Every structure is written in structure tokens, then in C-alpha cells.
DRENKE-596997 format. One record per residue: residue in three letters; x, y, z of N, C-alpha, C in turn. Coordinates in steps of 0.05 Angstrom, whole numbers, padded with zeros to 5 digits, always signed. Layout:
N
ALAXYZXYZXYZ
...
END
This chain:
301
MET+00609+02106+00374+00597+02125+00392+00613+02151+00390
GLU+00601+02172+00380+00614+02198+00376+00614+02214+00402
PRO+00635+02229+00409+00635+02245+00433+00614+02266+00433
ARG+00600+02269+00456+00580+02290+00459+00588+02308+00483
PHE+00603+02329+00478+00613+02346+00500+00593+02367+00507
ASP+00588+02371+00532+00572+02393+00542+00592+02413+00554
ARG+00596+02435+00541+00617+02454+00550+00609+02468+00577
ASN+00585+02464+00585+00576+02477+00610+00580+02459+00635
ARG+00590+02435+00631+00595+02418+00654+00620+02401+00650
LEU+00630+02392+00672+00654+02375+00672+00646+02348+00683
PRO+00662+02327+00677+00655+02301+00689+00660+02302+00719
PRO+00646+02286+00734+00650+02285+00763+00679+02277+00769
LEU+00690+02290+00790+00718+02284+00797+00722+02255+00805
GLN+00702+02243+00818+00705+02215+00826+00708+02196+00802
THR+00695+02203+00780+00697+02186+00756+00725+02187+00745
LEU+00738+02211+00747+00765+02214+00737+00785+02198+00754
GLN+00781+02199+00780+00798+02184+00798+00795+02154+00793
THR+00770+02145+00790+00765+02117+00784+00778+02108+00758
PHE+00775+02124+00738+00787+02119+00712+00817+02115+00714
SER+00830+02133+00730+00859+02132+00733+00867+02106+00748
VAL+00853+02098+00769+00860+02074+00784+00855+02049+00767
VAL+00833+02048+00753+00828+02025+00736+00849+02022+00714
ALA+00857+02045+00703+00878+02044+00682+00904+02034+00694
GLU+00910+02042+00718+00935+02034+00731+00935+02005+00739
THR+00913+01995+00749+00911+01968+00759+00903+01948+00737
GLY+00889+01957+00717+00879+01939+00696+00857+01921+00705
SER+00843+01929+00727+00823+01911+00738+00802+01927+00753
PHE+00777+01922+00747+00755+01934+00762+00755+01925+00791
THR+00761+01899+00795+00761+01887+00822+00783+01900+00840
THR+00807+01902+00829+00829+01914+00844+00824+01943+00850
ALA+00813+01957+00830+00807+01986+00834+00785+01989+00855
ALA+00766+01971+00856+00745+01973+00876+00756+01970+00904
ALA+00775+01951+00907+00787+01947+00933+00804+01971+00942
GLU+00818+01983+00923+00835+02006+00929+00819+02031+00936
LEU+00796+02034+00923+00780+02058+00928+00758+02053+00948
ASN+00757+02028+00959+00737+02021+00979+00709+02025+00968
LEU+00704+02016+00943+00678+02017+00930+00671+01989+00920
SER+00646+01985+00913+00638+01959+00902+00647+01958+00872
GLN+00649+01934+00862+00657+01931+00834+00636+01943+00816
SER+00610+01941+00823+00589+01952+00807+00591+01983+00806
ALA+00599+01995+00829+00601+02024+00830+00624+02033+00812
ILE+00646+02018+00812+00668+02024+00793+00659+02023+00765
SER+00644+02002+00758+00634+01998+00731+00616+02021+00723
ARG+00598+02029+00741+00579+02051+00735+00594+02077+00730
GLN+00615+02083+00746+00630+02108+00743+00646+02108+00717
VAL+00657+02086+00709+00671+02084+00683+00651+02088+00661
GLN+00627+02076+00663+00607+02080+00642+00598+02109+00640
GLN+00596+02122+00664+00588+02150+00665+00609+02167+00650
LEU+00635+02161+00654+00655+02177+00641+00656+02171+00611
GLU+00651+02146+00604+00650+02139+00575+00626+02153+00562
HIS+00604+02155+00576+00581+02169+00565+00588+02199+00561
TYR+00603+02210+00580+00610+02238+00577+00627+02243+00552
PHE+00647+02226+00548+00665+02229+00525+00654+02217+00499
GLY+00633+02201+00502+00620+02189+00479+00637+02168+00465
CYS+00653+02154+00480+00671+02133+00469+00678+02113+00490
SER+00687+02090+00482+00696+02069+00500+00724+02076+00509
LEU+00729+02074+00535+00756+02079+00546+00771+02054+00552
PHE+00757+02032+00556+00770+02006+00562+00759+01984+00544
GLU+00776+01965+00538+00768+01940+00526+00765+01920+00548
ARG+00740+01909+00551+00734+01890+00573+00742+01862+00565
HIS+00758+01849+00583+00765+01821+00580+00756+01806+00605
THR+00759+01780+00606+00748+01764+00628+00760+01772+00655
ARG+00786+01775+00656+00798+01780+00682+00812+01807+00684
LYS+00813+01822+00662+00826+01847+00662+00814+01866+00641
VAL+00821+01891+00643+00812+01911+00624+00837+01925+00613
ALA+00836+01935+00589+00858+01949+00577+00848+01975+00564
LEU+00864+01995+00565+00856+02021+00554+00853+02019+00523
THR+00832+02033+00513+00829+02036+00485+00847+02058+00475
GLU+00848+02063+00450+00864+02085+00439+00856+02112+00451
ARG+00829+02116+00453+00819+02141+00465+00826+02142+00494
GLY+00825+02119+00508+00832+02119+00536+00861+02126+00540
MET+00879+02115+00523+00908+02121+00526+00914+02150+00521
ALA+00898+02163+00503+00902+02192+00498+00893+02208+00522
LEU+00872+02198+00537+00861+02213+00559+00876+02210+00585
ILE+00888+02187+00590+00900+02181+00616+00921+02201+00625
PRO+00940+02210+00608+00960+02229+00618+00947+02256+00626
ILE+00925+02263+00612+00912+02288+00619+00899+02285+00647
VAL+00885+02263+00651+00872+02259+00677+00892+02256+00699
ASP+00913+02241+00695+00933+02238+00717+00946+02265+00724
SER+00952+02281+00704+00963+02307+00709+00944+02325+00724
LEU+00918+02324+00717+00898+02340+00731+00896+02331+00760
LEU+00895+02305+00765+00892+02295+00792+00917+02302+00809
ALA+00941+02300+00797+00965+02307+00812+00965+02337+00820
SER+00956+02353+00801+00955+02382+00806+00935+02388+00829
LEU+00912+02375+00828+00892+02379+00849+00903+02371+00876
LYS+00916+02348+00877+00927+02338+00902+00947+02357+00914
THR+00965+02368+00897+00985+02387+00906+00971+02413+00917
SER+00951+02422+00902+00937+02446+00911+00922+02442+00937
PHE+00909+02419+00940+00894+02413+00965+00913+02411+00988
GLU+00936+02398+00984+00956+02396+01006+00966+02423+01014
ALA+00970+02441+00994+00980+02467+01000+00960+02483+01017
THR+00934+02479+01012+00914+02494+01027+00912+02483+01056
ARG+00919+02458+01060+00918+02446+01087+00941+02456+01104
MET+00963+02463+01091+00987+02472+01106+00985+02502+01111
THR+00987+02510+01136+00987+02538+01143+01016+02548+01144
VAL+01024+02562+01124+01051+02572+01123+01052+02600+01133
SER+01069+02604+01154+01072+02630+01166+01097+02643+01153
SER+01093+02668+01144+01115+02682+01131+01123+02706+01147
LEU+01149+02709+01153+01160+02731+01168+01181+02745+01152
THR+01182+02771+01154+01204+02787+01143+01222+02796+01165
VAL+01247+02788+01164+01266+02793+01186+01290+02809+01174
ARG+01295+02832+01185+01318+02848+01177+01342+02842+01195
MET+01365+02838+01183+01389+02831+01198+01413+02842+01183
PRO+01435+02847+01198+01460+02856+01184+01470+02834+01165
PRO+01483+02843+01143+01493+02823+01123+01512+02803+01135
THR+01530+02811+01153+01549+02793+01165+01535+02772+01182
PHE+01516+02781+01198+01500+02762+01214+01486+02743+01197
ALA+01474+02752+01175+01459+02735+01157+01476+02714+01144
ARG+01500+02721+01135+01517+02702+01120+01532+02684+01139
LYS+01543+02695+01160+01561+02680+01178+01546+02664+01199
TRP+01523+02673+01208+01509+02660+01230+01483+02648+01222
PHE+01466+02663+01209+01439+02654+01203+01437+02633+01181
LEU+01450+02638+01158+01447+02620+01136+01457+02592+01142
PRO+01480+02588+01156+01488+02561+01163+01467+02546+01180
ARG+01450+02560+01194+01430+02548+01212+01403+02546+01199
LEU+01400+02555+01174+01374+02555+01161+01363+02527+01157
PRO+01380+02507+01150+01369+02479+01148+01357+02469+01174
ASP+01369+02476+01196+01358+02468+01222+01331+02481+01227
LEU+01328+02507+01220+01303+02520+01223+01281+02507+01206
HIS+01288+02500+01181+01268+02487+01164+01261+02459+01174
SER+01280+02445+01185+01274+02418+01195+01256+02419+01219
ARG+01257+02440+01235+01240+02442+01258+01214+02456+01252
HIS+01214+02474+01233+01190+02490+01226+01187+02491+01196
ASP+01177+02469+01184+01174+02469+01155+01150+02487+01146
ASP+01135+02496+01165+01112+02514+01159+01119+02543+01163
LEU+01145+02549+01166+01154+02576+01172+01172+02586+01149
ASN+01164+02608+01136+01180+02619+01114+01192+02646+01123
ILE+01219+02648+01122+01232+02673+01131+01242+02688+01106
ASN+01232+02712+01103+01243+02730+01082+01265+02747+01095
ILE+01289+02744+01084+01313+02757+01096+01317+02784+01083
ASP+01318+02805+01100+01322+02833+01091+01348+02842+01104
THR+01368+02850+01087+01394+02858+01098+01398+02889+01096
ALA+01376+02903+01092+01378+02933+01091+01380+02943+01119
TRP+01403+02937+01133+01407+02943+01161+01406+02973+01167
PHE+01411+02990+01147+01412+03019+01151+01385+03032+01152
LEU+01363+03018+01145+01336+03029+01145+01324+03027+01172
ARG+01310+03048+01180+01296+03048+01206+01269+03034+01203
PRO+01264+03013+01219+01239+02998+01216+01215+03013+01228
THR+01192+03008+01217+01167+03019+01228+01150+02997+01241
PHE+01155+02971+01233+01139+02948+01242+01109+02952+01235
SER+01103+02967+01215+01076+02971+01206+01069+02951+01184
VAL+01045+02951+01174+01037+02933+01153+01055+02937+01128
GLY+01066+02916+01118+01084+02918+01095+01113+02922+01102
ASP+01118+02927+01128+01146+02930+01137+01155+02903+01149
ILE+01178+02903+01163+01189+02879+01174+01173+02871+01199
ASP+01176+02845+01206+01163+02835+01230+01183+02833+01254
MET+01209+02830+01247+01229+02828+01268+01254+02841+01258
LEU+01269+02853+01277+01295+02865+01271+01316+02851+01287
ILE+01337+02842+01274+01361+02832+01288+01382+02853+01283
THR+01393+02864+01305+01411+02886+01302+01433+02886+01323
TYR+01453+02903+01318+01475+02906+01337+01470+02928+01356
GLY+01476+02924+01381+01471+02945+01401+01477+02936+01429
ASN+01466+02952+01448+01471+02946+01476+01448+02933+01491
GLY+01427+02927+01476+01404+02913+01487+01382+02930+01498
HIS+01383+02956+01495+01363+02975+01506+01347+02987+01484
TRP+01322+02978+01481+01303+02989+01461+01276+02991+01475
PRO+01269+03014+01486+01244+03018+01500+01220+03012+01481
GLY+01200+02999+01492+01176+02993+01477+01178+02968+01460
MET+01201+02954+01462+01205+02930+01446+01210+02906+01464
ASP+01202+02882+01454+01211+02857+01466+01239+02852+01455
VAL+01258+02845+01472+01286+02842+01464+01296+02815+01471
LEU+01308+02801+01451+01319+02774+01456+01349+02775+01451
PRO+01366+02772+01471+01395+02772+01467+01403+02747+01451
LEU+01420+02750+01431+01429+02728+01414+01459+02722+01417
LEU+01475+02742+01412+01504+02738+01412+01518+02761+01427
ARG+01537+02755+01444+01555+02775+01455+01579+02778+01437
GLU+01587+02803+01433+01610+02808+01416+01636+02803+01431
ARG+01652+02784+01420+01678+02777+01432+01699+02781+01410
LEU+01717+02799+01415+01735+02809+01394+01764+02802+01398
THR+01778+02796+01376+01807+02792+01377+01817+02797+01348
PRO+01842+02807+01345+01853+02811+01318+01854+02785+01302
MET+01849+02787+01276+01851+02764+01258+01864+02773+01232
CYS+01879+02754+01220+01893+02760+01195+01897+02734+01180
SER+01908+02736+01156+01915+02712+01141+01940+02699+01152
PRO+01944+02673+01148+01969+02661+01158+01994+02674+01146
GLN+01992+02684+01121+02015+02696+01108+02025+02722+01121
LEU+02008+02734+01137+02015+02759+01150+02027+02755+01178
LEU+02027+02730+01187+02037+02725+01214+02066+02733+01218
SER+02083+02730+01198+02111+02736+01201+02116+02765+01207
ARG+02098+02783+01198+02101+02811+01204+02097+02818+01233
LEU+02082+02801+01247+02075+02806+01274+02096+02797+01294
GLY+02115+02780+01285+02136+02770+01302+02129+02743+01314
ASP+02149+02732+01327+02146+02706+01340+02158+02707+01368
PRO+02142+02710+01389+02112+02711+01388+02102+02738+01378
PRO+02077+02739+01369+02066+02764+01359+02068+02787+01379
ASP+02075+02810+01369+02079+02834+01387+02060+02856+01377
VAL+02045+02868+01396+02025+02889+01388+02039+02911+01373
LYS+02063+02918+01380+02077+02940+01367+02080+02936+01337
ASN+02082+02911+01329+02086+02905+01300+02060+02909+01284
LEU+02038+02913+01297+02013+02920+01283+02015+02947+01270
GLN+02034+02964+01279+02038+02990+01267+02046+02989+01238
ASP+02058+02966+01230+02066+02963+01202+02045+02950+01184
CYS+02022+02945+01196+02000+02931+01181+01977+02951+01176
VAL+01962+02945+01156+01937+02960+01151+01916+02949+01171
LEU+01904+02967+01187+01883+02958+01205+01856+02961+01191
LEU+01841+02939+01191+01816+02938+01177+01793+02942+01197
HIS+01773+02958+01189+01751+02965+01207+01724+02961+01194
SER+01705+02955+01210+01677+02953+01201+01660+02976+01212
ASN+01673+02995+01225+01659+03020+01233+01679+03043+01232
PRO+01669+03066+01225+01687+03089+01220+01699+03100+01246
ARG+01689+03093+01269+01700+03104+01294+01724+03088+01304
HIS+01729+03065+01292+01751+03047+01300+01748+03038+01329
SER+01724+03038+01340+01720+03033+01368+01728+03005+01377
ASP+01725+02986+01359+01732+02958+01367+01762+02956+01371
TRP+01778+02967+01352+01807+02967+01355+01815+02983+01380
THR+01803+03006+01385+01810+03022+01408+01806+03007+01434
LEU+01784+02993+01436+01779+02977+01461+01800+02955+01465
TRP+01807+02942+01443+01826+02920+01446+01854+02930+01452
LEU+01862+02952+01438+01889+02963+01443+01892+02974+01471
GLN+01870+02986+01482+01870+02996+01509+01873+02973+01529
ALA+01859+02951+01523+01862+02927+01540+01890+02917+01540
GLU+01905+02921+01518+01933+02913+01517+01952+02934+01529
GLY+01941+02957+01537+01957+02979+01547+01971+02996+01526
ALA+01962+02992+01501+01975+03007+01479+01960+03033+01473
TYR+01960+03051+01492+01945+03076+01490+01955+03095+01469
SER+01981+03094+01463+01993+03113+01444+01997+03100+01416
PHE+01984+03077+01412+01988+03063+01387+01979+03080+01363
GLN+01995+03080+01342+01988+03094+01317+01993+03075+01294
ALA+01971+03068+01279+01975+03050+01256+01984+03066+01232
SER+01998+03054+01214+02008+03067+01190+01985+03072+01170
ARG+01965+03055+01171+01943+03058+01152+01918+03045+01162
HIS+01895+03057+01156+01869+03046+01163+01852+03042+01138
GLN+01835+03021+01138+01816+03017+01117+01789+03010+01129
VAL+01768+03026+01122+01741+03022+01133+01723+03009+01113
PHE+01708+02989+01122+01687+02976+01105+01660+02980+01119
ASP+01638+02976+01104+01612+02980+01116+01601+02955+01129
THR+01614+02932+01126+01606+02908+01140+01630+02893+01150
GLN+01626+02878+01172+01648+02862+01183+01656+02840+01163
ASP+01637+02830+01148+01642+02809+01129+01663+02818+01108
PHE+01661+02843+01099+01681+02853+01080+01708+02855+01093
ALA+01709+02865+01118+01734+02868+01131+01748+02841+01135
MET+01732+02820+01142+01743+02793+01146+01753+02782+01119
THR+01738+02787+01098+01747+02778+01071+01773+02791+01063
ALA+01776+02817+01069+01801+02831+01062+01824+02820+01079
ALA+01818+02814+01104+01839+02802+01122+01848+02775+01111
ALA+01829+02758+01103+01835+02732+01093+01852+02733+01067
SER+01849+02755+01052+01864+02758+01027+01893+02768+01032
GLY+01899+02775+01058+01926+02784+01065+01929+02814+01064
TYR+01907+02829+01061+01910+02858+01059+01917+02872+01085
GLY+01907+02861+01107+01912+02874+01133+01902+02856+01156
VAL+01898+02869+01179+01889+02855+01203+01863+02868+01212
THR+01843+02850+01216+01817+02860+01224+01811+02853+01253
MET+01793+02867+01266+01784+02859+01292+01760+02841+01287
GLY+01763+02815+01292+01742+02796+01285+01726+02787+01308
ASP+01700+02783+01303+01682+02773+01324+01682+02742+01322
LEU+01688+02729+01345+01690+02700+01345+01664+02687+01337
ALA+01641+02699+01341+01616+02687+01333+01613+02684+01303
PHE+01627+02700+01288+01625+02700+01259+01650+02688+01245
SER+01670+02681+01260+01695+02673+01247+01703+02644+01252
LYS+01686+02629+01266+01693+02602+01273+01701+02585+01249
GLN+01685+02586+01228+01691+02569+01204+01717+02578+01191
ASP+01721+02604+01189+01746+02615+01177+01770+02607+01193
LEU+01768+02607+01220+01790+02599+01237+01796+02569+01235
GLN+01774+02553+01234+01778+02524+01232+01790+02516+01205
SER+01782+02531+01183+01793+02524+01157+01821+02534+01153
GLY+01830+02553+01170+01857+02564+01167+01858+02588+01149
GLU+01835+02597+01139+01835+02622+01123+01843+02646+01140
LEU+01835+02645+01165+01842+02666+01184+01856+02654+01208
VAL+01873+02669+01221+01886+02661+01246+01882+02683+01266
ALA+01881+02676+01291+01879+02696+01313+01906+02695+01328
PRO+01924+02713+01322+01952+02711+01332+01955+02719+01362
PHE+01936+02734+01373+01939+02744+01400+01920+02729+01419
GLU+01929+02726+01444+01913+02712+01464+01889+02728+01474
ARG+01892+02754+01474+01871+02771+01487+01846+02771+01470
ILE+01824+02765+01484+01797+02767+01472+01781+02785+01491
ILE+01768+02805+01479+01753+02824+01496+01723+02822+01490
ASP+01707+02827+01511+01678+02829+01509+01672+02859+01507
SER+01662+02867+01484+01658+02896+01480+01634+02907+01496
GLY+01617+02890+01507+01593+02900+01520+01570+02903+01501
TYR+01575+02899+01476+01554+02900+01456+01548+02872+01445
GLY+01529+02871+01427+01523+02845+01415+01500+02847+01396
TYR+01488+02824+01389+01466+02823+01370+01441+02814+01384
TYR+01419+02828+01378+01393+02824+01391+01371+02822+01370
ALA+01351+02806+01377+01326+02806+01361+01305+02822+01376
LEU+01291+02839+01361+01270+02855+01375+01246+02859+01357
TRP+01223+02862+01370+01198+02866+01357+01180+02882+01376
PRO+01158+02894+01366+01141+02910+01384+01130+02894+01407
ALA+01129+02906+01430+01118+02893+01454+01088+02894+01454
ARG+01076+02882+01433+01047+02880+01430+01039+02851+01426
ALA+01015+02845+01435+01006+02817+01435+01007+02805+01407
GLU+00997+02820+01387+00996+02809+01360+01023+02805+01348
ALA+01042+02823+01354+01069+02820+01344+01083+02796+01358
ARG+01079+02793+01383+01090+02770+01398+01080+02743+01387
GLN+01054+02742+01381+01042+02718+01372+01054+02710+01344
LYS+01058+02731+01327+01067+02725+01300+01096+02714+01300
VAL+01113+02724+01318+01141+02717+01316+01149+02695+01336
HIS+01130+02685+01353+01138+02669+01376+01153+02644+01368
ALA+01144+02630+01346+01158+02605+01338+01186+02610+01329
PHE+01190+02631+01313+01217+02638+01304+01234+02648+01327
ALA+01223+02664+01345+01238+02673+01368+01247+02650+01386
ASP+01229+02630+01389+01237+02607+01405+01260+02592+01392
TRP+01259+02590+01365+01282+02576+01351+01307+02593+01354
LEU+01306+02619+01351+01329+02636+01355+01341+02633+01383
ARG+01324+02631+01403+01334+02628+01430+01349+02602+01433
ASP+01339+02580+01422+01352+02554+01423+01378+02554+01407
ALA+01377+02566+01383+01401+02566+01366+01423+02583+01377
SER+01417+02605+01390+01438+02622+01402+01449+02610+01427
ALA+01434+02592+01440+01444+02579+01465+01461+02555+01458
ASP+01460+02545+01433+01475+02522+01425+01505+02529+01424
PRO+01523+02516+01438+01551+02524+01437+01564+02520+01410
ASP+01552+02504+01392+01563+02500+01365+01554+02522+01347
END
């Protein structure tokens, strides 16, 4: 029986599925039970497929069937096609929500990324595109970001605002630098260290030194970075002392890469907030992610 292909039509999908199950089980009877069809229906579908290809696909025996040479050549093609269809159909059933969220690089690396597995375990239908271009002003228009996580005082008119982290600051350095600070550490000895900053105004250091009563303090050298992450990395390398935020330094302190030599911890009055336009459509789009952020930021760990 020579193949007679009609290029304008394909074999029915059901016949391909039946062919695959019969090939796997080696039995029309077992395939009929698995597909919830009668044995005669299985036989008709296999015959229909054999007619399409113009060749025998199975050798019939009393209690079992076996693939012919043509059938063995066809089965990997059919199985691959069925697997691809199954994957595609499952993908269309899943409604995946995609959000673009802009956040500072330090927040992304030190706080958000360690919690990403928890987000995926709770919301496997939620895809977050992380944007760390913190210096760009968002428009929240089509093609722009859906949510902004930023540093500030919590006041953004026209926006829904979700508080995430309060900034709590204390000096941090590498263990190798401790000897310079004295035993016990003395604020005056910071004058011999490079002070590391993540903002050009040095406001974090100023607040902490004023809380210590060191109003006339003058450091020998300052080094400014554009992110707190860089300043913390430089501190861990032994280059100087940074003003570290406890929300971002827990792992470094636990591992011993950084130490916090002074007891004083200050609340700067600033922190990190998530915000999005105070409009119904914007609220609806981000509500699942915002709920997760609220829970994650409330977790003491």
C-alpha cells in the first residue's frame, strides 16, 4: 500500500493521539480503556490513520500489536507533536500577569532578589520585570513601568503609597578595620578612616554624627558612590566605613563580612516605598504584587 498524501489536509488529531497510546501500550484493548473509547473505535481510528499514510502502522497479533517499520519512524514525530500541543494548550490556559517594577539597585539585590522564590511560590502566574534605572522619572503610561519602589519620605500626591522599609542606620566596616576604631570603638577615631557615602550630601553620616554629639567632626577623606550596594562592598573590602542600612546588611553582618562597631542606630525618617497611580485600573493591575510586598515587608525575617 503506497502512501497517498493530500497536502491540503492533515490527519485528525484524535487519530494521532490514539496511535501514540496504542504504540505505548501495545494493545487496542488497553488503549481503549485509557482513552475511554470502545475497542472498535480505536481500531477504526488506527485504520483511518493508516489510510492517510497509505501503509500499515501496526502488526496485529492475537493479544498485542507491534509497530511496523513505518510506524516506528512515525511515532517520535507524533509524540513530539502531541507534547508540543499539550504545552501550548496549557500555556493558553494560564493567565500570566506581567508587571514592570522600577527599584533602586541596592533594594533589588539586597532585599527583593532573596525573596523572589517566595513570590514565585505564592504567585506562579505573576512575572516581574525588574528595572533598576532608578534615576529615570516614571510616567506610568503605556510602555512605561507599572510600579515604582523608591527612597523617600512617603509623600507623593496622586499616588497610592505602600510603606516597605524604614531606614535604620549605623556605621559598618570590615572586621580588619576594627582595630583603628579602638577598644571600645570611639567616634573620634573615625577621623582616620575613609568615610563611604551613597549620596553626595553625606546626610546619613551627618545625622548619625549629630546623634553622637560630634558636631565638629571632620573626616580625613570621603568617597561617594551612586548606590549603597557599592559603598557596602567597598566597606567589606576594608577601604573605609560606610553608613549601612540594617534592612540591606543583615546577611553581610551574619556572615561576618561587615561588622557594626557602634551601638547607636538611628531612624533617618526616610525609607523605601512602593507607589503607583491612584487609579482603578492601576490598582487592579498591581494588587496581587502589592499584597505580597505588604506581607514580605511585615515579615521580621
